[in-house]
VEXDRENDO-632242 format. One record per atom (N, C-alpha, C): x, y, z; residue in one letter. Coordinates in steps of 0.001 Angstrom, whole numbers, plus 500000, padded with zeros to 6 digits. Layout:
<sites>
XYZA
...
</sites>
This chain:
<sites>
670433809937359112M
669858811271359325M
668376811133359658M
667932811848360646S
666527811800361033S
665699812650360107S
664476812188359813S
663559812965359004S
662724813851359900S
662288814963359349C
661363815827360075C
660076815054360320C
659548815097361563S
658345814335361874S
657176814725361011S
657148816009360557S
656029816451359755S
656009815778358392S
657158815201357953S
657199814573356643S
656272813378356574S
655944812795357756L
655037811651357772L
653661812046357269L
653282813311357476A
651970813780357054A
651989814308355621A
653178814412355045L
653284814937353691L
653016813860352653L
652587814314351489D
652416813394350380D
653763812756350049D
653732811483349664A
654969810782349338A
655724811470348214A
654996812104347301A
655634812774346169A
656381814031346591A
656167814509347815L
656752815766348267L
657795815596349364L
657620814608350232A
658393814536351474A
659890814436351246A
660323813734350217N
661752813482350027N
662340814223348835N
661762815361348531D
662274816193347453D
663063817369348041D
663753818109347158W
664526819283347559W
663713820551347373W
663888821521348292Y
663179822802348231Y
664134823936348585Y
664011825041347870V
664777826230348216V
664134826895349432V
664972827278350398V
664465827967351591V
665144829313351814V
666113829664350968A
666772830963351126A
667652831269349932A
667807832552349665D
668832833065348765D
670130833036349558D
671117832291349087G
672351832116349840G
673073833408350151G
672897834426349322S
673590835695349548S
673072836437350779S
671908836033351283T
671318836721352431T
671714836085353761T
672391834942353731L
672712834229354973L
673892834848355698L
673850834750357020S
674962835185357865S
675079834203359021S
675983834482359955R
676128833614361123R
674965833773362094R
674193834831361921E
673002835039362742E
671851834228362140E
671265833282362861P
670205832447362291P
668993833262361844P
668402832853360748S
667147833437360273S
666082832352360274S
664830832772360371N
663724831826360489N
662803831903359285N
662349830735358849T
661362830655357786T
660497829433358068T
659686829035357087R
658830827863357260R
658855827028355985R
658644825739356159L
658539824813355042L
657461823798355378L
656425823736354535F
655268822862354786F
654681823092356169F
654605824363356554G
653967824720357812G
654829824578359036G
656048824071358887Q
656927823834360028Q
658039824881360081Q
658423825333361284P
659512826315361390P
660852825715360975P
661655826524360303V
662988826130359842V
663955827263360192V
665104826900360745R
666128827896361076R
667336827678360170R
667870828786359632I
668955828706358653I
670078829659359066I
671320829236358913W
672458830119359170W
673673829608358408W
674705830448358378R
675956830071357736R
677057830023358799R
677744828902358895E
678817828772359867E
680017829624359458E
680943829807360387S
682110830651360116S
682949830114358966S
682890828804358743C
683637828205357632C
682937828387356296C
681696828929356337G
680958829184355110G
679870828183354809G
679826827086355542T
678824826050355296T
677444826480355772T
676434826265354969A
675055826579355354A
674472825424356159A
673672825779357173R
673008824776358007R
671512825066358053R
670723824003358123V
669264824119358245V
668813823232359383V
668120823825360358L
667613823093361511L
666101822995361392L
665585821763361493L
664154821526361365L
663437821686362702L
662122821572362641A
661299821814363828A
661610820853364966A
662048819628364637D
662337818644365687D
663787818709366150D
664467819841365823E
665839820105366254E
666866819201365581E
666518818564364463T
667488817791363700T
668016818646362552T
669278818428362203L
669856819104361052L
669348818444359778L
668891819255358850A
668356818759357592A
669462818644356555A
669246817843355520P
670204817828354407P
670243819194353746P
671416819599353301V
671587820923352692V
672434820814351433V
672010821496350394E
672824821708349199E
672755823192348866E
673875823762348465E
673883825148348016E
674203825139346526E
673181825423345718R
673357825399344264R
672608826567343632R
673209827111342598Y
672625828220341832Y
672401829466342703Y
673156829558343812G
673019830703344694G
671940830554345744G
671286829384345810F
670194829168346756F
670537828047347737F
669870828088348895I
669991827030349887I
668823826067349701I
669137824813349436W
668134823768349226W
668139822830350424W
666948822382350846T
666854821405351921T
665651820516351671T
665420819591352585S
664306818657352441S
663735818327353809S
662418818151353919P
661828817722355188P
662026816235355451P
662522815516354453G
662737814084354596G
664156813697354233G
664281812632353474E
665584812150353025E
665570812116351501E
666179813096350861P
666098813199349394P
666571811940348692P
665821811573347677E
666117810345346940E
667072810598345772E
667373811850345487G
668284812177344403G
668951813506344682G
669661814018343681E
670357815285343847E
669448816447343455E
669875817655343784V
669169818851343356V
669145818893341827V
668053819383341291L
667861819505339855L
669108820049339149L
669505819393338056D
670638819851337259D
670169820863336217D
670795822033336194I
670443823094335241I
671694823442334445I
671856822879333250P
673068823151332454P
673273824629332166P
672190825387331992E
672309826816331684E
673039827586332777E
673029827063334001A
673655827766335129A
675177827797335026A
675754826920334230S
677214826885334093S
677679827469332761S
676808828177332077D
677112828793330786D
677687830189331024D
678941830393330674D
679605831679330903D
679014832807330070D
678229832485329067E
677624833511328213E
676287833996328754E
675961833618329983R
674690834005330574R
674892834779331871R
673947835686332151H
673815836257333490H
673038835239334324H
673661834707335350V
673028833685336195V
672827834305337577V
671580834473337977L
671318835219339205L
669925834939339762L
669751835311341015C
668435835313341640C
667717836590341215C
666474836439340740G
665691837597340333G
664866838184341452G
664982837609342650G
664202838065343794G
663404836927344397G
663099837036345684S
662270836066346396S
661053836795346944S
659871836289346633F
658639837025346888F
657655836180347702F
657227836691348857G
656185836033349612G
654835836290348963G
654047835224348809V
652750835337348147V
651706834566348947V
650566835205349190H
649476834570349931H
648622833746348984H
649147832588348619V
648436831641347760V
649206830327347794V
648547829241347465S
649238827951347377S
650348828022346338S
651469827367346618G
652552827316345647G
652138826657344353G
651165825755344421L
650669825104343198L
649975826120342293L
649292827078342888R
648664828158342119R
649729828981341386R
650856829212342051A
651927830000341440A
652500829283340226A
652632827968340314V
653111827199339159V
652110827292338020V
650836827098338320E
649818827134337271E
649789828496336583E
649932829577337346N
649946830914336758N
651133831081335810N
652271830520336186F
653479830597335358F
653274829904334014F
652448828858334010L
652186828096332794L
651133828740331891L
650469829766332380D
649303830340331698D
649694831472330756D
649743831201329479M
650029832245328497M
648826833147328254M
647626832653328539G
646414833411328251G
646304834723329004G
647018834847330146H
646902836087330926H
647871837169330470H
648782836853329547F
649809837817329140F
649248839164328688F
648260839202327778P
647809840512327274P
647071841356328314P
646585840720329361F
645735841408330330F
646496841802331597F
647380840927332059V
648150841196333274V
649487841869332946V
650083841493331831H
651391842023331445H
651274842844330151H
650230843638330068S
649958844419328865S
651133845335328516S
651471845365327227D
652559846158326665D
653932845566326937D
653992844436327640Y
655260843737327853Y
655177842335327244Y
654524841414327955L
654445840029327472L
653234839781326590L
652373840769326433G
651195840608325582G
650524841943325358G
649603841970324402I
648868843190324112I
647620842825323322I
646519843500323619E
645321843284322821E
645490843984321475E
644976843450320375P
644062842310320278P
644765840960320084P
646089840887320327H
646823839633320116H
646636838727321341H
645484838109321462T
645152837319322652T
645115835814322386T
645328835409321150E
645182833989320807E
646345833168321363E
645999832057322020V
646989831058322420V
646933829949321376V
647976829827320606R
647995828836319532R
648130827428320095R
647701826410319349P
647796825022319843P
649238824650320185P
649398823889321264Y
650718823417321668Y
650571822035322293Y
651699821386322564S
651692820008323051S
652010819947324536S
651360819013325229V
651646818759326641V
651885817264326815V
653034816898327371D
653399815494327525D
654147815292328841D
654283814040329232I
655136813652330352I
656366812984329759I
657548813533330036E
658788812985329512E
659744812701330657E
660005811417330907N
660901811004332000N
660487811616333340N
659183811632333589G
658666812134334852G
658531813634334930G
658833814342333833V
658745815801333794V
657574816205332904V
656739817125333392L
655642817654332575L
656210818691331619L
655978818505330326V
656561819370329299V
655458819951328425V
655441821273328291A
654570821959327336A
655490822540326264A
655349822079325026S
656285822461323976S
655576823053322778S
656378823693321927N
655865824350320720N
654840825431321060N
655093826150322152C
654212827251322547C
654665828518321818C
653704829287321325E
654004830535320636E
653045831616321100E
653586832850321244F
652714833956321648F
653335835263321185F
652482836177320714F
652978837489320302F
653235838347321533F
654447838936321584Q
654806839790322704Q
655406841100322201Q
654895842239322686P
655449843531322262P
656840843794322817P
657122843294324045V
658450843442324650V
658802842106325289V
659346841209324485A
659630839856324966A
660719839840326032A
661646840785325946S
662724840925326934S
663232842354326851S
664059842787327807P
664565844164327757P
665378844467326498P
665848843441325780T
666648843673324580T
665797843749323319T
664496843515323436A
663630843513322251A
663423844929321725A
663501845085320415N
663285846386319778N
661906846508319159N
661210845399319039D
659898845411318399D
659134844180318843D
657822844170318583G
657017843004318899G
657406841814318040G
657193840608318570M
657575839399317843M
656810838198318379M
656738837154317543I
656216835878318010I
657321835186318791I
657034834874320044V
658027834278320937V
657745832793321104V
658786831986320987D
658677830543321208D
658967830236322670D
658134829381323249Y
658272828966324636Y
658279827444324729Y
659039826906325655D
658878825539326140D
658863825623327663D
657929824918328276Y
657837824873329731Y
658198823477330226Y
658825823408331402K
659071822129332048K
658736822251333535K
657904821343334022V
657610821259335453V
658376820043335979V
659487820302336651F
660374819234337085F
659851818503338315F
659140819219339154S
658517818645340345S
657347819556340685S
656450819158341584P
655256819962341823P
655509821430342131P
656670821766342725F
656946823151343108F
658161823747342381F
658594823135341297V
659708823667340505V
659310823682339037V
659283824874338450V
658853825026337062V
659820825967336348V
660031825728335050A
660959826552334274A
660409826779332876A
660906827834332243L
660581828067330836L
661852828435330071L
661814828105328807Y
662870828435327867Y
662213829281326783Y
662682830512326566K
661997831392325628K
662969832075324682K
662447832478323535T
663217833149322504T
663989834340323067T
665258834440322707N
666029835650322971N
666163836397321654N
665759837677321597P
665758838420320330P
667124838509319655P
668207838351320416G
669537838496319844G
670154837216319328G
669468836086319515Y
670022834797319112Y
668973834013318335Y
669416833343317280E
668476832585316469E
668130831242317085E
669103830583317700N
668892829209318155N
669178828999319641N
669225830072320430R
669475829938321859R
668367830657322620R
668057830170323815R
666929830714324564R
667337831140325968R
666634832117326486D
666779832488327890D
666085831452328760D
666533831366330003F
666005830371330951F
665513831094332196F
664292830779332609I
663692831355333821I
663072830219334618I
663326830183335918A
662742829141336763A
662156829747338032A
661146829081338544L
660598829393339859L
660875828207340773L
661601828457341863F
661798827465342916F
660856827873344047F
659774827157344205I
658722827602345121I
658837826893346470I
658862827700347504Q
658934827226348889Q
657532827275349481Q
656877826109349655P
655541826117350264P
655654826323351770P
655406827539352236T
655510827818353665T
654289827322354424T
653148827261353759S
651941826636354294S
651101826226353098S
649909825689353334E
649074825263352212E
648535826442351422E
648524827638352036E
647977828803351342E
648955829971351287E
650218829714351559H
651270830735351453H
652515830092350853H
653271830893350135C
654517830379349573C
655512831526349401C
656768831170349196V
657786832116348760V
658231831665347375V
658158832568346411V
658573832268345048V
659988832798344853V
660943831876344757H
662339832228344498H
662561832165342993H
662961833265342387T
663124833304340936T
664593833155340558T
664832832354339535F
666185832078339069F
666257832370337579F
667293833101337168L
667400833563335790L
668749833185335206L
668729832751333951A
669965832494333195A
669755833094331802A
669983834401331726Y
669750835164330492Y
671046835291329697Y
670944835128328401L
672084835359327526L
672522836823327625L
673832837062327641K
674371838366328015K
674303839436326926K
674114839048325701K
674210840011324607K
673301841210324819K
673890842413324839D
673173843690324891D
672375843906326171D
672736843227327259I
671979843409328502I
672892843180329705I
672643843908330804D
673421843681332022D
672562842970333061D
673208842474334102A
672517841670335104A
671449842469335835A
671720843748336116A
670747844570336838A
669450844722336049A
669556844838334731T
668359844976333903T
667579843672333853T
668283842559333820V
667621841249333855V
666793841124335133V
667407841474336267R
666708841380337554R
665519842347337601R
665716843566337106W
664629844551337092W
663430844043336294W
663686843447335147F
662586842986334304F
661808841861334989F
662523840941335635M
661854839861336359M
660989840416337481M
661497841384338212Q
660745841944339337Q
659538842743338858Q
659674843415337721L
658541844117337131L
657418843149336782L
657768842056336113I
656761841083335690I
656111840420336899I
656915840049337902F
656311839360339048F
655451840308339878F
655815841582339928A
654979842552340648A
653590842645340023A
653480842409338727Q
652180842394338068Q
651420841108338377Q
652148840009338530D
651506838715338813D
651011838601340250D
651746839180341197K
651460838933342619K
650021839283343015K
649484840466342694P
648102840754343120P
647082839830342464P
647347839388341248I
646444838445340584I
646444837119341333I
647629836649341693L
647729835395342442L
647015835497343788L
647206836615344483E
646651836732345830E
645144836963345817E
644584837246344673N
643130837361344547N
642477836072344085N
643259835015343930Q
642703833720343527Q
641794833175344635Q
640656832683344247I
639736832027345171I
639315830692344554I
639522829593345273P
640169829454346587P
641685829598346482P
642325829731347637K
643774829894347665K
644498828620347226K
643886827482347515R
644490826217347109R
644045825860345696R
644786824975345061L
644506824611343671L
643516823455343610L
642340823645343013P
641376822531342882P
641902821489341905P
641824820224342296L
642325819148341447L
641232818230340906L
639999818410341343A
638919817561340825A
638786817758339323A
638572816686338552P
638409816827337093P
637344817847336715P
636312817997337538S
635242818951337226S
635718820397337330S
636881820614338003A
637402821974338159A
638233822412336959A
638525821477336054E
639323821804334890E
638481822511333835E
639162823340333044T
638509824006331919T
639158823478330641T
638563822484330011P
639223821808328886P
639161822600327580P
639822823755327558I
639926824509326322I
641392824568325919I
641644824852324661R
642986824765324115R
643988825611324877R
643603826812325259A
644530827733325918A
644994827217327273A
644201826336327899D
644512825865329243D
645122824468329255D
645679824027328139A
646194822663328060A
647277822397329102A
648156823363329348A
649219823155330329A
648656823050331738A
647677823902332056S
647043823859333366S
646331822533333592S
645580822095332592V
644872820818332695V
645869819677332876V
646958819715332098G
647975818682332221G
648643818694333580G
648890819882334128Y
649527820002335442Y
648630819425336528Y
647339819757336489R
646425819243337508R
646300817723337435R
646237817186336236R
646159815723336089R
647427815051336592R
648557815673336284W
649851815142336727W
649933815138338249W
649464816214338893L
649454816263340352L
648570815161340945L
647429814926340320R
646553813839340798R
647256812488340675R
647939812280339566Q
648650811013339365Q
649756810817340392Q
650408811917340784L
651470811845341787L
650920811689343204L
649636811981343392G
649051811898344717G
649290813134345566G
649523814274344929V
649777815515345659V
648492816065346237V
648504816379347529R
647349816964348194R
647679818271348900R
648957818440349284Y
649348819641350033Y
649206820868349137Y
648431821849349604G
648204823058348823G
647137822906347756G
646434821775347789A
645414821490346776A
644078821184347425A
643031821250346625I
641710820764347017I
641478819514346194I
641496818377346833S
641430817099346113S
640033816875345546S
</sites>
């Protein structure tokens, strides 16, 4: 299989990875156009149901359809699409929460997702509320190549649509690759099980991205439409904040970090990106 010529200019950590380029439910036999790493991509579904992706150099790209999304690569993927056990759990609503174009680097979108400190100010009365603004100490580590922020806790007045009262919510974050991030958070109806939320970010250019949201919520006392509504409500609050970020790309110089406790995940993410050699969508 031929690689997209643009992959030669991509960071080695990015060129041979998988990226979502469409919600599979939106595909038809009529080709649709999008972009990946600044290059045009054409996507369609054949009459037999198979999804196809054509790259800028007119070569067919590798394709996987998983979790309701179309995944492809500008190069030759070295492994399979990320495995998400929660997606095969019959006790969960498993769905796309929406795909949102955002005028900012995809790396910025990941960093925002990791930031608990903005909850009381951007998501007031939902994911946070003043005066409960403290971000308690938590751990950030690299585990088998995955950036993990664990033992995160934050007070939330409405942790999910099923919440009846404010509560301390437990979070664990995992950044599986530079543009794929997920969180596992307390579900008010279960003592030892958590809801799962992921962002599959499509970097359309260095300063634009499409954020594809994926949800695997436990079904107790909630329907799929409400799960999707809540995700879209929260992201609608995040989008203007993201698009007002200056600069649009994510600064990676050590001097750009803010080494305070609340920003441990952000600091860890930026260091991890430097170690991987990621430059696309960043200011080195």
